[in-house]
N, C-alpha and C positions, 0 to 999 in steps of 0.2 A: 114319512117320506115326501110322500106327494103331495102332502097334501101345503105342508112347509111349505115345497115348491111353489102349488098351486097360490097362495100367500101372497111369497114375496112376489110372483109375478103380474099379482093384482095389485098389492103398492108401486109397485111400480112403474104399471100402466097406469095409476092413479096420479101419481109425481108427472109423470110428462105429460096428461092432458092436464093438468087444473094448474101446472107451472108453462105449458106451453104461449102463452100469450102474453107475456111478463119474460120469455126468451124471444118472443120474435120483437117486441117490440124492442130490448136490447140491439135482440141479430141488424132490425132494422136502422138504430143508432147508427149503429159500429155504420152499417154504409153508407148510408147519408155522409157520416165525417170520412170517409172512402173518399167519397166522392170531391165533397170538397177541394182536398189534397188532389184526387186523380186531375183538377181544375186546377188547382194553380201548377203541379207538371207539366199540365199539356201546356201553360202558355209558357212558361222556361222552357219547355224543350221548341213552341213556337219563335220564340224571341232568338233565341242560338238556331236556327234553321234560318231565320233573316240573315243576323249575320254573317253565319260564313258566308250567305250566296252573294250581302256587301262586299264580303272580302273580295269574294272568288273575281267578283263585277270588277273591283276595285284596282284589279294588278292586269285590267285587260289595259291591250293598249306598251305594255309594259315588255316584251320579252324582245322588244326586239332594244332599247337601250340595259336593258341586261348583259341578252348577247353580249355587243360589244364593249360591255365593262364585265363580262369574265373577261373575253379576248382579253382583255389591255390587262388584265390582276394574273392572266398565265404569263399575258409577257415581262411583266414586270418583276414573273418568281423569276423567269430564266436572267432576266439582267440583271437580277441581285444572287441569283446560284454563279455567275461570270462573273459580278466584280469583287464578289467572296472568294472566287478561287484566285484571280488575278492578286486582288491585298492580299492574300496567303502568301502566295508567291511572291511581293515584297515587301512581306515581311519578315519572310526567310533570307534575302536579298541581305536587307538593310544587316540583320543581325549577323547573316556572315563577314558580309565587311566591317559588321562592329570587332567582329570577335578575331579577325587578322589584323585592324589595327591594334586592338593590346594583344596580339600573339606578337607581333613586330617591336611593341612599347617595352614587352618580354625581354627579349630580344635586347634591342637598346641597354637596357639593368644587366644582363649580364654581362654582358659588355664592358659596361663602365667597371661592376664588381671584379672579373677579370682582370682589364685592368688596374685597379685599382689596386688589385692582391698583388700582380706583378711590382705595383710599382713601391709598393710596401717592400719585397724579398726584394727590392733592385737598392733601396737605400740601408735595409740590413746588414745590406752582403755589404754596403759600401763602406756603411757604417763599422765593422766589424776590422775589410782591410784596412782600414785606418787604426785603429784600434791595435792589428797586429802591425804596422808599419810601425808604431810608438816604441812595439814591446809588449805592452799590455794585454797578456794573454786574457782572455777570460776563460772559466770554467768551462767545456760545453750543457752543460743546463742552465746555465742564469742566459748564456745565451740564445738558448732555444726560448725562456721566459719572454726574454727582450723581445724575440721575435715573434711572439706570441701579443704579446701587448702591444707591441707597433700594427701588427697588423689588426687589428681592433679597431 
């Protein structure tokens, strides 16, 4: 068993020492590739920093106009709220007035219908009295049918 362990240890050491230069060359190549990528990323980061600084500097001097515009926007928002409330009140009044006009019109139509019905009853009663005076008594059922048909 110890002999086997020594043999495996020796084979492992042999592999490590013989393949060391190849692994070192691969590692160096990978390191150089990473360095190239790091340089690209550093260039991009530098561009980003310059763009951010340019953006910050481009807004200098705008604080006063921005404050004024914010004040105007807040005032306009309050004005809009006030106007919306007033417009809602006006729409409510218009709707109520229109409903009142419709109610009056319906009351007028109801009154006309009552007068028309009363007129119809009056004409039926006069016709019945005229028939009664002439002596031609009509049975009650026929008279009711006549009254209903005349009312229509």
